[in-house]
Structure formats: C-alpha cells, structure tokens
SEDREN-556159 format. One record per residue (C-alpha): x, y, z. Coordinates in steps of 0.1 Angstrom, whole numbers, padded with zeros to 4 digits, always signed. Each point is the difference from the previous one (the first is absolute). Layout:
REM SEDREN-556159
XYZ
...
***
This chain:
REM SEDREN-556159
-0277+0062-0105
+0018-0013-0032
+0028+0024+0006
+0004-0010+0037
-0002-0037-0010
+0027+0005-0026
+0024+0017+0024
-0005-0026+0027
+0005-0030-0023
+0031+0016-0016
+0031-0015+0016
+0022+0031-0003
-0027+0023+0015
-0007-0024+0028
+0037-0002+0009
+0002+0038-0001
-0030+0003+0023
+0016-0025+0024
+0033+0018-0001
-0017+0033+0007
-0017-0014+0031
+0033-0015+0011
+0019+0032-0004
-0028+0018+0019
+0003-0024+0029
+0038+0002+0000
-0001+0038+0003
-0025-0002+0028
+0021-0026+0018
+0032+0020-0004
-0017+0032+0011
-0014-0016+0032
+0032-0018+0007
+0020+0032-0004
-0024+0018+0023
+0002-0025+0028
+0037-0006-0004
+0006+0038+0001
-0022+0002+0031
+0019-0028+0018
+0034+0015-0009
-0010+0035+0011
-0013-0013+0033
+0032-0019+0006
+0022+0029-0010
-0020+0025+0022
-0005-0022+0031
+0036-0004+0011
+0009+0037-0001
-0032+0008+0019
+0009-0026+0026
+0036+0013+0003
-0012+0036+0004
-0023-0012+0028
+0029-0018+0017
+0022+0031-0003
-0027+0022+0015
-0006-0026+0028
+0037-0002+0008
+0004+0038+0002
-0031+0003+0023
+0012-0029+0022
+0033+0018+0003
-0018+0031+0012
-0019-0020+0026
+0032-0018+0011
+0018+0033+0005
-0030+0014+0019
+0000-0031+0022
+0037+0005+0008
-0009+0036+0009
-0027-0014+0023
+0026-0023+0016
+0023+0030+0006
-0028+0018+0017
-0008-0030+0022
+0036-0002+0011
+0004+0037+0008
+0008+0009+0036
-0025+0028+0001
-0028-0024-0011
+0010-0024+0029
-0002+0029+0024
-0034+0011-0014
-0014-0035+0006
+0016-0007+0034
+0005+0033+0019
-0026+0009+0026
+0001+0036-0012
-0008-0006-0036
-0006+0036-0012
+0036+0011+0008
+0006+0030-0023
+0036-0010-0007
-0008-0036-0008
-0030+0009-0022
+0020+0027-0018
+0029-0023-0007
-0024-0027-0012
-0019+0023-0023
+0033+0014-0014
+0012-0036-0005
-0032-0009-0020
+0004+0032-0020
+0035-0009-0010
-0010-0034-0011
-0030+0011-0020
+0016+0030-0016
+0027-0022-0015
-0025-0024-0015
-0022+0014-0029
-0027-0026+0002
-0010+0003+0038
-0025+0027+0010
-0002-0004+0037
+0007-0024+0029
-0018-0008+0033
+0010-0018+0032
-0029-0013+0021
+0004-0010+0037
-0024-0030+0003
-0003+0001+0038
-0003+0038+0005
-0018+0006-0033
+0022+0030-0007
+0017+0010-0033
+0030+0018-0013
+0002+0008-0037
+0016+0020-0027
-0011+0025-0011
-0029+0001+0026
+0021-0003+0032
-0010-0014+0034
-0035-0009+0011
-0007-0014+0035
-0032-0018-0012
-0010-0016-0033
-0033+0017+0002
+0018+0034-0004
+0020-0012-0029
-0016+0008-0034
+0009-0034-0016
-0003-0028+0025
-0026-0023-0016
+0028-0025-0009
+0011-0009+0035
-0022-0032+0000
+0024-0015-0026
+0019-0017+0029
-0025-0029-0003
+0008-0004-0037
+0037+0000+0005
-0003-0031+0022
+0033-0020-0005
+0011+0022-0029
+0026+0026+0008
-0011+0022-0029
-0031+0007-0020
-0008+0023-0030
-0036+0009-0007
-0023+0027-0013
-0023+0020+0022
-0024+0029-0003
+0006+0034+0017
-0026+0027+0005
+0009+0031-0021
-0028+0023+0010
-0034+0007-0015
-0010-0036+0005
+0026-0012-0025
+0028-0024+0006
+0033-0007-0018
+0019-0033-0003
+0033-0004+0018
+0025-0029-0002
+0018-0006+0033
+0027-0023+0012
-0005-0013+0036
+0027-0016+0022
-0002-0012+0036
+0024+0012+0027
+0007-0029+0024
+0016+0005+0034
+0008-0030+0022
-0023-0021-0022
-0030+0023+0004
-0016+0023-0025
+0007+0035+0012
-0006+0021-0031
-0008+0002-0037
+0018+0020-0027
-0020+0013-0029
+0017+0013-0031
-0023+0018-0026
+0011-0001-0036
-0002+0027-0027
-0020-0020-0024
+0012+0018-0032
+0036-0004+0010
-0005-0036+0011
-0016-0011-0033
+0019+0022-0024
+0018-0032-0013
-0033-0013-0014
+0006-0002-0037
-0025+0001-0029
+0004-0021-0031
+0030+0009-0022
-0024-0004-0029
-0017+0034+0002
-0030-0006-0023
-0014-0030+0020
-0029+0004+0023
+0012-0013+0034
-0005+0005+0037
+0022-0010+0030
-0011-0008+0036
+0016-0007+0034
-0022-0020+0022
+0006-0008+0037
-0001-0035+0015
-0038+0002+0001
-0001+0010-0037
-0011+0035+0009
+0014+0027-0023
+0029+0021+0013
+0011+0018-0032
-0009+0000-0037
+0010+0018-0032
-0007-0003-0037
-0019+0012-0030
-0026-0028-0001
-0028+0000+0026
-0005-0033+0017
-0026-0004+0027
+0000-0020+0032
-0021-0028-0015
+0025-0004-0028
+0028-0002+0026
-0019-0027+0019
-0005-0019-0032
+0037+0002-0008
+0011-0013+0034
-0026-0028-0001
+0011-0013-0034
+0038+0004+0005
+0000-0022+0031
+0037+0006+0008
+0011-0001-0037
+0021+0030-0011
-0018+0004-0034
-0035-0004-0012
-0025+0010-0027
-0037+0007+0007
-0031+0018-0012
-0018+0028+0019
-0030+0019-0013
+0006-0012-0035
+0037+0011+0000
+0030-0023-0002
+0026+0008+0028
+0035-0013+0007
+0011-0001+0036
+0034-0005+0017
+0007-0002+0037
+0028-0005+0026
-0002-0002+0038
+0026+0015+0023
+0015-0026+0024
+0008+0028+0024
-0033+0018+0004
-0024-0024-0016
-0012+0028-0023
-0013-0009-0035
+0013+0019-0030
-0025-0002-0029
+0001+0012-0036
-0031-0001-0023
+0003+0008-0037
-0027+0003-0026
+0006-0024-0028
-0021+0020-0024
+0027+0026-0003
+0026-0028-0002
-0017-0019-0028
-0014+0030-0020
+0023-0004-0029
-0003-0038+0000
-0038+0003-0002
+0003+0023-0029
+0022-0025-0018
-0025-0028+0008
-0029+0021-0015
+0021+0009-0031
+0008-0036-0006
-0037-0009+0003
-0009+0027-0025
+0028-0012-0023
-0013-0036+0003
-0035+0012-0010
+0015+0019-0030
+0019-0032-0010
-0033-0019+0001
-0017+0026-0021
+0029+0000-0025
-0002-0038-0003
-0037+0002-0007
+0007+0026-0027
+0028-0020-0015
-0024-0029-0006
-0017+0021-0027
+0032+0002-0020
+0012-0026-0023
+0007-0031+0022
+0031-0012-0018
+0018+0034+0002
-0011+0004+0037
+0017-0033+0009
+0034+0008-0014
+0012+0017+0032
-0012-0030+0020
+0020-0024-0022
+0031+0023+0003
-0004+0000+0038
-0001-0038+0001
+0032-0001-0021
+0017+0023+0024
-0011-0020+0030
+0008-0034-0015
+0036+0003+0013
-0011+0008+0036
-0014-0033+0010
-0011-0025-0027
-0017-0023+0025
-0024+0027+0012
-0012+0010-0035
-0028-0019-0016
-0004-0002-0038
-0035+0015+0003
+0014+0036+0006
-0022+0005+0031
+0026-0004+0027
+0011+0036+0000
-0015+0009+0034
+0022-0025+0018
+0031+0009-0018
-0005+0038+0003
-0008-0004+0037
+0032-0020+0006
+0021+0026-0019
-0015+0029+0021
+0005-0020+0032
+0036-0008-0008
+0007+0036-0010
-0015+0014+0033
+0020-0025+0021
+0032+0009-0018
-0007+0037+0006
-0006-0006+0037
+0032-0022+0003
+0020+0027-0017
-0012+0027+0024
+0007-0021+0030
+0035-0013-0010
+0014+0032-0016
+0009+0018+0033
+0015-0033+0014
+0020-0005-0032
+0012+0036+0001
+0012-0004+0036
+0016-0034-0009
+0018+0017-0029
+0016+0026+0024
+0008-0026+0026
+0018-0022-0026
+0021+0030-0012
+0009+0009+0036
+0010-0036+0008
+0021-0002-0032
-0022-0028-0015
-0006+0020-0032
+0030+0015-0018
-0007-0004-0037
-0009+0032-0017
-0023-0017-0024
-0020-0018+0027
-0002+0032+0022
-0012+0020-0030
-0027-0025-0010
-0014-0002+0035
+0002+0038+0005
-0020+0006-0032
-0025-0027+0012
-0005+0012+0036
+0005+0037-0003
-0018+0011-0031
-0013+0031+0018
+0035+0012+0009
+0019+0024-0022
+0037+0002-0010
+0006+0028+0024
+0024-0002+0029
-0010-0021+0031
+0013-0004+0035
+0000-0028+0026
-0007+0003+0037
+0010-0027+0025
-0022+0000+0030
+0010-0018+0033
-0018-0004+0033
+0020+0016+0028
+0013-0024+0027
-0016-0029-0018
+0007-0025+0028
-0020+0021+0025
-0027+0004-0026
-0003-0037-0004
-0003-0005+0038
-0026+0028+0001
-0024-0013-0027
-0013-0036-0005
+0014-0019-0029
-0035-0002-0016
-0002+0038+0000
+0035+0008-0014
-0008-0007-0036
-0032+0020+0003
+0020+0030+0015
+0025-0001-0029
-0029-0001-0024
-0014+0031+0018
+0033+0018-0005
-0001-0007-0037
-0036+0012-0002
+0008+0032+0019
+0029+0008-0024
-0020-0008-0031
-0030+0021+0012
+0019+0031+0010
+0022+0000-0031
-0026-0011-0026
-0009+0036-0009
+0034+0009-0015
+0019-0032-0003
-0001-0035-0015
+0007-0023+0029
+0007-0038+0001
+0009-0016+0034
+0017-0033+0005
+0004-0019+0033
+0036-0013+0003
-0007-0019+0032
+0010+0007+0037
+0003+0038+0005
+0004+0010-0036
-0025+0016-0025
+0011+0012-0034
-0019+0029-0017
+0005+0010-0037
-0010+0036-0008
-0005+0020-0032
-0017+0035-0004
-0033-0002-0018
+0008+0032-0020
+0033+0004-0017
+0019+0032+0006
-0013+0006+0035
+0027+0005+0026
-0012-0026+0025
+0024-0012+0028
-0005-0037+0008
+0016+0003+0034
-0024+0028+0010
-0030-0020-0011
+0012-0031+0018
+0007+0021+0032
-0035+0014+0000
-0015-0035-0003
+0023-0014+0027
-0011+0026+0025
-0036-0014-0002
+0011-0035+0009
+0006+0006+0038
-0033+0019+0002
-0020-0029-0016
+0020-0031+0008
+0019+0010+0032
+0035-0009-0011
+0028+0016-0020
+0015-0006-0034
+0032+0013-0017
+0008+0002-0036
+0030+0003-0024
-0008+0017-0034
+0021-0004-0031
+0008+0026-0026
-0022+0003-0031
+0010-0025-0028
-0012+0000-0036
-0013-0033-0012
-0008-0033+0017
+0034-0015-0008
+0015+0019+0030
-0025-0012+0025
+0025-0022+0018
+0024+0029+0004
-0028+0021+0014
-0009-0028+0025
+0037-0002+0011
+0001+0038+0005
-0032-0001+0021
+0014-0029+0021
+0033+0019+0005
-0018+0032+0011
-0022-0019+0024
+0031-0014+0019
+0006+0036+0012
-0029-0004+0024
+0027-0014+0023
+0012+0036+0005
-0030+0021-0008
-0026-0017+0021
-0036-0013-0005
-0027+0013-0023
+0025+0015-0024
-0001+0004-0038
+0036-0001-0013
+0009+0009-0036
+0028-0018-0017
+0014+0032-0014
+0005+0013+0036
+0022-0030+0009
+0015-0010-0033
+0032+0020+0007
+0008-0019+0032
+0032-0023+0000
-0004-0036-0011
-0004-0026+0027
+0030-0018+0014
+0004-0028+0025
+0013+0009+0034
+0036-0013+0002
-0002-0007+0038
-0034-0018-0001
+0014-0034+0010
+0021+0015+0027
-0030+0019+0014
-0022-0032+0000
+0028-0019+0018
+0005+0027+0026
-0038+0003+0005
-0004-0037+0005
+0029-0002+0025
-0013+0029+0020
-0035-0014+0002
+0011-0035+0009
+0023+0017+0027
-0032+0014+0015
+0010+0036-0004
-0033+0017-0010
+0012+0035+0004
+0031-0005-0021
-0019-0019-0027
-0026+0029-0002
+0029+0025-0003
+0015-0020-0029
-0034+0000-0017
-0006+0037+0006
+0035+0009-0013
-0007-0017-0033
-0034+0017-0004
+0016+0034+0007
+0026-0008-0026
-0027-0008-0025
-0018+0033+0006
+0032+0021-0001
+0015-0017-0031
-0035-0003-0016
+0006-0035-0012
-0019-0009-0032
-0033-0016+0011
+0008-0033-0018
+0032-0003+0020
-0016+0011+0033
-0029-0024-0004
+0023-0029-0009
+0021+0007+0030
-0031+0002+0023
-0014-0032-0013
+0034-0017+0005
-0001+0013+0036
-0035-0014+0005
+0010-0034-0014
+0030+0000+0024
-0024+0007+0030
-0023-0028-0013
+0029-0025+0000
+0009+0011+0035
-0036-0005+0011
-0001-0034-0015
+0027-0010+0023
-0022+0010+0029
-0033-0012-0014
+0000-0029-0024
-0033+0010-0016
+0010+0036-0007
-0022+0030+0003
-0009+0011-0035
+0021+0032+0001
-0012+0028-0022
+0029-0001-0025
-0021+0004-0031
-0019+0030+0015
+0032+0021+0003
-0004+0012-0036
-0033+0017+0009
+0012+0017+0031
+0015+0035+0009
+0035+0001+0014
-0012+0008+0035
-0025-0028+0000
+0027-0025-0012
+0024+0013+0027
-0026-0004+0027
-0009-0036-0011
+0037-0011-0003
+0010+0017+0033
-0028-0018+0019
+0010-0034-0015
+0037+0006+0008
-0008+0010+0036
-0023-0030+0005
+0025-0025-0013
+0029+0014+0019
-0020+0001+0032
-0009-0037-0004
+0036-0010-0006
+0010+0021+0030
-0025-0018+0022
+0011-0034-0013
+0037+0006+0007
-0007-0003+0037
-0013-0035-0004
+0024-0029+0006
-0022-0022-0023
+0002+0027-0027
+0038+0000+0002
+0000-0038-0004
-0022+0004-0031
+0023+0026-0015
+0029-0024+0005
-0019-0026-0019
-0009+0025-0028
+0037+0010-0002
+0009-0037-0004
-0026-0004-0027
+0013+0031-0019
+0036-0015+0001
-0012-0034-0014
-0025+0009-0026
+0016-0023-0026
+0007-0029+0024
-0024-0029+0007
-0007+0011+0036
-0027-0017+0021
-0020+0013+0030
+0021-0022+0023
+0032+0017-0014
-0014+0034+0008
-0011-0010+0035
+0034-0015+0008
+0017+0032-0011
-0018+0019+0029
+0003-0029+0024
-0036-0010+0005
-0022-0029-0013
-0018+0002-0033
-0034-0002+0016
+0007+0029+0024
+0016+0019-0029
-0031-0003-0021
-0022+0011+0028
+0021+0031+0009
+0003+0010-0037
-0037-0003-0006
-0008+0020+0031
+0025+0028-0007
+0000+0003-0038
-0036-0011-0008
+0013-0026-0025
+0015-0035-0001
+0038-0005-0003
-0005-0017-0033
-0023+0027-0013
+0023+0028+0010
+0030-0018-0015
-0019-0004-0032
-0009+0037-0002
+0037+0010+0006
+0010-0023-0029
-0027+0014-0022
+0010+0036+0008
+0036-0008-0009
-0012-0017-0032
-0019+0032-0009
+0032+0021+0004
+0019-0025-0022
-0027+0000-0026
-0001+0038-0002
+0037+0009+0004
+0018-0030-0017
-0002-0020-0032
+0004-0034+0016
-0022-0028-0014
-0030-0012+0020
+0017-0033+0008
+0031+0018+0013
-0021+0023+0022
-0019-0030+0013
+0033-0016+0011
+0011+0033+0016
-0031+0001+0023
+0002-0036+0011
-0020-0019-0026
+0015-0030-0018
-0027-0002-0026
-0011+0029-0022
-0037-0013-0001
-0002+0000+0038
+0013+0036+0002
-0025+0012-0027
-0029-0017+0018
+0009+0015+0034
+0006+0035-0016
-0033-0001-0018
-0018-0010+0032
+0016+0028+0020
-0001+0028-0026
-0029-0010-0022
+0023+0003-0031
+0027-0021-0016
+0037+0012+0004
+0003+0006-0038
-0032+0021-0001
+0012+0020+0031
+0034+0008-0016
-0017+0011-0032
-0027+0021+0017
+0024+0018+0024
+0026+0008-0026
-0026+0013-0023
-0014+0022+0027
+0035+0013+0009
+0008+0008-0036
-0033+0018-0005
+0006+0022+0030
+0035+0009-0012
-0013+0008-0035
-0028+0022+0014
***
C-alpha cells in the first residue's frame, strides 16, 4: 500500500500513467477509425464497378431480346404466315414447308434462339420449327403457353419464364418471347420464340475481383429468379430481404444470418427485369479486420508497457515525454498546455491531418498528371525546368526508358454527339480511358488525358525495359474492344518512341499528324507516325479561292448537278494526288464555311453545319455530307429563281453589295427596284427570312471579315469602308453579330491560318 501510495502521489509517475492511458485510447481510436474508413472506401470502390458490370450485362441481354423481337416482327410480316392464318386450306404442304424453312433460316442464323412457334388463335393449330405443323394444339407437345394471349393484353410483346414437362415427372424452365399477330385490328395469332438460356445469359459477368464471395441474379418483373451464377450461396429469403431493404436504391448494405452483405441492383427499362449482385463483406474486409485486431493487441501491449515503465525511475521515464513536447511546441502553441497532458489532442490532430493529406494526394495525383499532359499539348508549359519538376513529382513510378504517345479520336464525332446525350458523353470518354488502362495495364504504364471534344491522349511506357513491345499493336488490340463494349468506333495516331519526357510535345505532334491520315484510311484505324512520316509536307491549294468562287456561283445559279460535279472533281483530285491530310482538311473546312455562308443568305439563323466534325470523318463520309449540302442549296436557289419576288429581292441584294460603304437607307433600296419601302420590307422578309436592315448588316459584317483577314487596314478604316462613320458603332454591331470584337477576330483567324501552314 505504501508503494502504491508513493507512486500515485508522485507527479511524474502520475503523469506517465495518464499519458499511457491517453496513448492507449489514441491507438484504439486510430485502429477503429482506420477500420471503418477502410470499410467505407472499399465499399465505394467496389460498388461502382459492380453496378457498371450489371448494366453491361443488362444492356447485352436487352440487345438479345430486341434482336429476337425484330425476328418475331419479321415472322409476323411474312407472306406464308399471313396465308397460314387466313387461307381456308391451312395445312397446304407448300405453304407449311416454306414457312418451316423460313423459320429454320431465321433461327439457324441466330445463336441464342432454340425454336419458334406460330399459333392460330381461331383454329388452335400450330406450325413450328423444328416440330413442324400440327392441326390442333392438343397434338402439339408444347402448347401449355397458348393462354398467354390474356397476359399480352395491350402489349405487343412479352418475355417471361415458363415450365415445360421434360419427362419422368420433371420440368425444365424456358424463357420465351411472345408477340401478337394482328390482322385488321383483330388478334389472329401468337408468335413464341424460345431462347437458349446459356447463350442468352452468357454476357452475365462475375466480379473482376476473383477472391470475393459474390452471387448474381436476374429476376423477372415479379421478382422470380430467371438466372443466377456465383460462388457464394444466397437463398430466396436473403434475396427477398435485399429487395425489401433496397427499395429502388442501386446500392445497399444489410445483415443476413449474422453475415454482412453488400448488394447492388439495376432494372432494365426494356424488360423490367432486375439485375442483382450480392457480395459477402467478410471476404472484402478480411484484411481490414486483421489490422483492427492487430491494432487492438498493440494498444494492449502499449498499456502493459506503460504500466511496466512506472516501476522505472520516474525522472528518466519522463525524458521522452519532455522531448515530445519540445518537438510539438512548434506545431500549434495555442493547443499545448503547460501541464504536459495535452498530447492526445495534438497527436490525434497530427494523425488526422496526415490521413487527409494522403487521401487528397491519392485523389488529385491522376488529375494532376492528366493536367500536366494537357498543358504540354496546349503549349502552356514549355520551360524545361518546370516540366522536369512536375514530371518527377507526378510520375515517380515511371522510368527513364523510351515512351510513346497515342492520340485517340472518336470517329465521326458530330454523329456521335447526336447519338448520345450530352450527359453521357463525358462518361463514355471516361469508359474509353478505363478500357485502354485495363487492357494495357499488364505490360504498360498508362496515363490518359482528356483533351476535350473528340480527343483523348494516352502516354505509354513498357513496364519492363528491353522488351520489344509495339505501342501501335497494343492500342489496336484495345480499340477493337471499344465497338463491342460501347457500340462506337475510335481511331488513333501513334508516335514513335522517344527517350525522355522533354520530347513529349514532339511525340504528341507526331501522334496528331498520324491521326490526320484517318481521312484516307477510314475508321477504327491505328496509324503509326513512322508509316506516314515520309509523305510530302502540306501545301495550300493554289486555286482554293477560284474553286470557292466557282462553287458559290454555280449554287446560286441553281445548277445542282454542275455544283456536285465540281465538288466530286475536287475530291477525285485529292485522292489521286494524295494531298497531305492537313491541306485536304483545311480545304474541306473552307468549302464547308463557304456553304455555311451561302446558307446564311437563305436562312438568317443558319443551320449549325458540321464544319468542326470534318476532322473526324473519312473521305467518303465527308464527300457524302458536302454533296448533300451542295445539292440542297442549289435546288433551293433553282426553285427561287422562278419567283418574281425572289428576283426583286436579288436586285435589292445586288444594290446593297454595290453600296456597302454608302449611307444607304431602306427607302433608297426600295426606290432602286421601283416599289415602296413597306412592300419591299414585306417581300424581303417573306423571301429571304430576314429584314432588309439585318441582311444589309450581315453583308457589311462579312465584307469586314474579309478585310480584317486579308488586309492590314486599321479598324477605323474598315468601319468606314463598310458604311459606319464611327468606329465604336462598327465594333458594337460587329460584336453583336459575331460574338467577338474585330481585333480579336483578326488575331484569332490569322493565328489559326499560320498554325495550319506550319503544321
């Protein structure tokens, strides 16, 4: 008792005891916090891939059902089916034979369809492949489904599971698609298409994390199981509990029979089927639980060590504590009390700050790496020192070996934008980057960077030095997976290998240059720079201005056939002479801009022509698009030339063009054609879809654009040359019309022209 009393009353021993308890609590707190943080992070990191795999499986199966429904529609529209349902002599050998052969042809070309039935509702007869014709449903071995007509009701199509007798008192499950055959508004027959279950559900995927216990289900609209697979047994009661607790949410956590489960679901909008994934969190959190237990044991050992330390000389034991306080004194003086007992608060704050900084670093490092590549591509980072510092900071895992750059681009980008919603486009580009990274991760270091619009940059480096790996071959293998998974095509240009990060910009330029040859080689191509580097340098077509002038005159003359011939002749020359892609694309964009200006004369609001999308198109696609536009414009001008009012409007337009720099009023224009100003305004608005003043302003602004680009006149001089006495008035109107100031327009267009010539 005396010994215990002495140690409790001793200040240093008492402080050591308190500090031991504090350290014990801190370790416990850190261990539990680490466990639950790891649990939350693992759940978040696992849930999204699981949900994505469910959606991929759902989309593939829905596609199978859509294709089967289209086959059912083909069957319903077949002439022999119509004869089978309407002819008085239904069992005609020729008709039945042709009908069975037709069904055999459709089914043999489709791997996921087992058989197809056609049921005559009125005569209760059937014809099927492979079974053949049956004059009565009672003689047909599989006719228990004919009552489905009541379930179809107003729905043209239904997919459901049914049971078929298989002999010996057993039955097997069969998934069947039903579609009504309506003739003259009446139900005449029903088509039943039976699926091969294994082929239909072969797209169901297990978790990509092989050591996790998981199970996947497909449930019909009534939540009855259609298909399941997995290595973790889950009973019907567990599935019911999952569906009850999820209540429409895509992710949920719940306990069943003492086990913690993680569930994810998605529902098909097409079939109403529910795709469900259930994962055992015991396997997911096994390592985290070990860490938790180890931390708890360590905390107990720390408590025991503290108790043992009290038996030592108190003054010597407190020396490390004093040293710790000295080290922490510079961290936050306001939080440290002079009693030396505030260590729990300070240590906890330090650990929290460190953990937060580690999380922030993991989250921002990929974004910073992509931003680094984007800045180099855009020319925003040119200093060797700055590039070297950021390279060493963001790419510590990369070696000094040679690396290559691949420039990926979505083929026919404008059509892609029209096909997919804007909210899905960034997600699809993210999916492209994930596919590339996943497929190349075994042999390559990969960093993707989204460059906006159709472009995605990928930097590659072999993991093992000395291995003869071809970047273009690896990228090609990855790109072939994209149409299968995402249903669109991507092309790529691949640079040569370059030693060191200082030649990254050169590698990017090589990849860009190689990608331009998509214009000639077509879609879903991987083009190496070394294959095209020997081609002649780009040059500007000398007769470009003459071509544009001739094309404009021909279109406005209403000669569609002649205008298309001019366009075809130029395309043929490009292909024969093999223009450099830079020159060809610049020429095509100039032609598209010319057509847009012609259209603006017809339609004041324009049409949003796909000028920017030309760089992502194949030559034939670009030819087809431009020919259609040329033909449509020429046809419109041809129809308008027969109109007297149109001729009057053209006379007014010619007068405007001759007096762009004069202070001409609407009354002056009307007097020139011999009509009143009110009637002139009405006719012009009717024929040209624009007011006289608005059209005159556009002509002046177009002339101003030409002067800004092709001459060195001052802004004030150009303002006077297009009919404005004051420079400020001209700038205000120009900015309102073009959404840019004259000076900025001149600077931007000249910079663009110079960069095209340099490339």
